[in-house]
Phi, psi and omega in degrees: 000133181297137177089353183262133182294138179280152176282345176285152179301136182204158173225155179212155177239119184265164175293166179307136183285145176276101186285349181285340181217091181302137178284153179272120181284143183238132170247126176256129182249117179237181181141154184287166182307128177087005183283339176116021182299314181292323176299319178297317181295321176301319177298314182298315180295326179287327187263339186297132179245011174230171185282113174232160175243136179244123180260118183229162178278333185213113177300327187299337181276346181273157179275071183245135179303137181303324181295323176295322176301317182291329183280342181291169182268012181096337181239336183222139178229131175257125182273163181302330181273010177090351178290158185235134173248129182234143179274146177262017185298329180265007178103154184294316183301315179298315181298318180293323177296321181292321177297316181297335183277350183293151175223109005279158177285150173288156179281339184210148173239133174246122185251125174268118172281145178295163184298341181245010182274154172271113179301335180295325180291321178289320179300328182300331179287343195262016177257359180265145181297144007267031184250157169221135178285126179256317189201137166248113180247133182240130175269138176237134177281114181309320183289330193249340195299325181297322178285321185295320185291343179248006181290139182296333185262319185248354184304314181297319178298313183291322176297320177296321177297314180298320185296335182276350193279141164270335182211135176247128176261120178275091186274158183066039185296341180279352186252357184203190183270096183294326179294320178293322178295320178298323178294323177298313182296319179300324179296321186264336181222073187300134173089345180285129182293148176236147175226144180275147177212152171243126183056036177056025181272117182214150181303122184295340178298331180291328185264319189223014176057027180249152176275135177290147175296143185302322185290342182257351188298326181297326179288335186304317184260012177286088183093348178271181181258121181289152178243157179246150180240133177239140179221156178215139174222147181195194180275222181290149183223142179288133184299320181293330176292320176298318179293323178292322176301316180298320181292332186264357178301130182287164183300333181290347175273100189272340177207142176213150179203162176167187179235131178255120176264111178261178180297330188249341191198176172249140180235127176274134182243131175223137174225128178231120182062241179252011184253122177247146178222135176243125182235124179288133181256148182275049177196170176243157175222159181264339185240140171265142178220134178227138174232132179237136177243133181193187180285136182309137179090354183295315180238161170256172189297335183259002186302309182295315183298320181298330184266337187248337182284000000 
């Protein structure tokens, strides 16, 4: 489908960004029924320390205080931490239009796909201004995924969900063989990174680039998989070296971002899963900076410097 990110490794160079109106980043959360999507959303709402909007099919499944449900207008609920929950009852396009009209706008929108929906179809809506698609994450039930992908009734749906993913979360890793589940995913979506999770607990920086609140940080890794961060900063950097670095990032590097300072301009770099994007900025900078988040042991301390210095 045109406009939908491919699961294959890719890079793109976008036109100069309009710095006067920052685009709203979009994360699409997909996965078959029972994979843990709502649990993941509850974690994000609890940990987010910035204004995000979550679009869901059913408020009742979220961990929202009953009094807040009563105070909402039926379609939108504002949580104490400033996050917003919106219903998809009137359709995705309507919900996105309503979010775009808010003042102030949220910095990010997280959209929950229904258990039988194709995340690629939802992602296609998220390339129109004022939105930009950041990540399609699909949850897979470690216990069930091997049977689901070959099932006569749901197999095509599940395989399509996996094919749309930039990142696959192998949820319920304590209840089954996560390595076998990862092999199943690799068969149907070669090269897409996978991370293990228990009760859908995952570092929110991987999904939405937000820092967890200090009071909730201890819960973040309670049964979840910790992530490691690598960073590099330096002076001006050749664009082709940066592109080569992006192409060589191993699968365990699930997200990377930064600014590349070239002789003539600044280029914003983002990588999610196997998809890289380079966007020219209408300004110059003197320092290049790259940050990578991934599975511990993926990179060593000198990997970035060796490729960019």
